[in-house]
C-alpha positions, -999 to +999 in steps of 0.1 A: -780+105+718-759+113+688-773+101+655-750+085+629-751+103+596-754+080+565-737+093+534-755+090+501-746+059+481-732+079+452-709+098+475-697+066+492-687+052+458-669+084+449-649+083+481-641+046+476-627+052+441-607+083+453-592+064+482-585+029+467-583+032+430-576+059+404-573+039+371-576+071+350-545+085+369-527+052+363-533+056+325-518+091+326-488+078+347-483+049+323-483+071+292-460+096+310-436+067+320-436+054+284-427+089+270-399+091+295-385+057+283-394+039+316-412+011+298-412-013+328-430+013+350-453+021+321-463-015+318-469-017+356-492+014+357-511+004+326-516-032+338-532-017+370-553+006+350-566-021+328-576-042+358-604-016+364-619-010+330-653-002+346-639+031+359-623+042+326-638+060+296-635+044+262-608+067+251-588+060+283-591+023+277-580+027+241-550+047+252-541+022+279-542-007+255-522+012+229-494+022+253-493-012+270-487-028+237-460-003+228-443-007+262-442-045+258-425-042+224-400-016+237-390-039+266-384-068+241-363-045+219-343-033+249-337-069+261-325-079+226-302-049+224-287-057+258-286-094+249-304-100+282-315-137+278-337-136+309-357-105+297-358-118+261-375-149+275-397-128+297-409-106+268-407-131+240-445-129+235-445-091+233-455-090+197-485-113+203-495-094+234-491-061+216-512-072+187-540-083+211-537-049+229-539-030+197-570-049+186-586-041+219-576-004+215-594-003+182-625-017+198-627+010+224-613+039+203-639+065+193-618+075+163-592+097+179-564+071+180-575+050+150-546+059+127-520+057+154-532+022+164-532+010+129-498+024+123-485+005+153-501-027+141-484-023+107-451-017+124-451-052+140-458-071+107-422-072+096-407-082+130-433-110+133-423-122+098-386-120+106-391-138+140-409-167+123-383-169+096-354-168+122-370-197+141-376-217+109-340-211+098-327-222+132-346-255+128-332-259+093-297-254+107-303-282+132-296-264+164-325-278+183-331-312+198-364-328+189-385-314+218-370-278+214-375-281+177-412-285+181-414-256+205-395-234+180-418-244+152-449-237+172-435-202+181-426-196+145-462-206+135-477-182+160-456-154+147-465-160+111-503-166+118-503-133+137-486-116+107-513-129+084-539-112+106-522-079+100-515-083+062-522-111+037-490-115+017-476-146+000-444-147+020-460-154+054-482-182+040-451-198+023-433-198+056-463-212+073-464-240+048-427-248+055-434-247+093-462-272+089-440-294+066-415-296+094-443-304+118-453-332+094-488-318+088-488-321+051-525-311+046-520-278+065-488-272+046-504-278+013-532-254+020-508-227+031-487-231+000-518-229-021-528-196-004-492-183-009-494-192-046-528-176-050-516-143-033-484-143-054-502-147-086-527-120-077-504-095-061-469-103-073-438-093-053-426-058-047-390-068-054-379-097-076-381-130-056-365-161-071-375-182-041-412-180-052-402-209-075-400-231-044-437-225-036-445-244-068-418-269-061-431-278-026-467-280-039-455-304-066-436-325-041-468-330-021-489-336-052-464-362-063-456-380-030-488-375-010-515-371-036-499-394-062-507-369-090-477-366-113-497-347-139-506-319-115-470-319-102-457-314-137-481-286-143-470-268-111-433-273-119-437-258-154-455-228-139-427-225-113-401-226-140-418-198-158-422-177-126-385-180-118-375-169-153-399-139-151-385-129-118-350-131-131-358-108-160-368-082-134-334-087-117-315-083-150-334-051-157-324-036-123-292-016-116-273-039-093-236-042-083-217-070-100-214-091-068-251-090-061-259-098-097-236-129-095-253-140-063-287-137-080-274-157-110-263-185-087-296-186-069-315-185-102-295-215-115-300-234-082-338-229-081-342-238-118-320-269-112-342-281-084-373-276-104-358-293-134-345-323-115-379-330-101-395-328-135-369-351-149-375-376-121-413-376-129-406-382-166-383-411-157-406-426-131-438-423-151-432-437-186-466-423-198-451-388-196-418-399-212-426-387-247-437-353-233-404-351-215-384-358-247-403-331-266-398-306-237-361-313-234-355-312-271-373-278-273-352-266-243-320-277-260-329-257-291-327-226-270-298-237-248-280-265-267-252-268-241-273-272-210-256-302-194-285-311-171-310-311-199-287-332-221-284-358-193-322-358-187-329-362-225-304-391-228-320-408-197-354-407-213-341-419-247-325-450-232-358-468-232-370-457-266-339-450-288-306-462-275-285-449-304-299-414-299-293-417-261-256-425-268-253-395-292-268-372-265-245-386-238-215-380-260-227-344-266-229-339-228-193-351-225-183-326-251-201-298-232-186-308-198-159-334-199-150-329-162-184-340-149-187-377-142-225-383-148-224-386-186-193-408-185-208-431-159-243-433-175-228-441-209-207-468-195-236-483-177-257-481-208-232-501-228-229-526-199-267-531-198-267-536-236-241-563-231-262-580-204-292-581-228-271-596-255-259-623-231-295-631-223-303-634-260-274-658-264-288-680-237-322-681-253-309-686-288-321-718-305-289-724-325-252-724-316-242-698-342-267-672-329-255-679-294-219-673-303-228-642-322-247-626-294-220-634-268-193-618-290-215-587-295-220-586-257-182-587-252-179-557-275-204-538-255-185-545-223-153-533-239-171-502-250-183-496-215-149-499-198-132-466-209-163-445-200-165-460-165-127-457-161-130-420-169-159-416-144-136-432-118-108-409-127-130-379-122-145-392-089-124-421-075-146-422-043-178-431-061-189-465-048-214-468-077-186-464-103-163-488-085-190-514-083-198-510-120-161-514-129-161-546-108-189-560-129-171-551-162-139-567-149-157-599-143-173-599-177-140-592-194-119-615-173-098-588-157-096-606-123-066-587-109-083-553-116-114-567-100-095-575-068-081-539-067-116-524-072-131-547-047-105-538-020-111-501-027-149-505-025-145-522+009-122-495+021-146-467+011-176-484+025-157-490+057-152-452+062-190-448+063-194-472+092 
């Protein structure tokens, strides 16, 4: 009787591996395919290899993870170059997957691949940042419906969070704050903006960045509207104003072509205008800070006496404390820029409101002479208001606010035919908006 030979257990395992799985060979095949530019085949071989980690050495595992991450990214790049929408969708998570693979590669690497892995990690920082920014800009441009908008924002957030794991820089946290504002998570947004501010103040920016002013602006907006803290909001806005001016000094010191310098100047004015407008609104809405605002604007005008926006802001604040000074400042603003309607309109409304107050005094007067006097003074104020409002209308004949104010003046000064004309025009303009 023949006896069946029983192979040693170790030999059986060896034969099984040889016959059914060779993960180390798949690692070699995967790397070879990658180097030949066959990234799809590389991904296939490396996926198979990483399904059998137990049979691989630490260095082989590290290599497999490294090249799988690199293959995923190359496939995404190729899909993007080819404008292949199906493959772009298929590999849209390549950066996240690659980052995870690179992290795993570092865990298993004994030191041989350390610098190459870290280099690959650093290489995906900028693409992650740009991907997050692109999605955020697409949301701002309004190309998504509500459901797709949320998906886009979540993807942008994942890109940016991954970027912060690679490198802590203020830009990624600023963008994350904006993403969360769009998602209506104000608390998260605020914390991200704070982190961005902290990093910027600690590290600065490699190149001049005027948009850093909006970090302070957004924090101030949240402090003002959510936290109801105008004092802190004003402090942030002052700091933001200073930061923008410092960044612009760096731009002025750089050797830039005229067109680029012009673009920077426009952006500089735009950022400062947004910051300045919010500060002015706070001063106007919170009377307790009004005197601070007057002092600040007067100081600012000593440096730039023809700043139209600052003149308007100062005049607004002075209306409640010194009407004569407010009138003087409005007239100065008109001299600086006679083609802008705001000063004309505001001055007309100021005179009109003075007339209304005088009419009220006339009604409450205890004797007939005083009543007649106040009414006559009121009529003078209405007549004073009329040419300023007419000029504002001439500059912007489609302003419903100006037309409505002219209607009120016409009633006060018995210009009923003109009232009818303005009334018809107002109805016509409002009708266009329906």
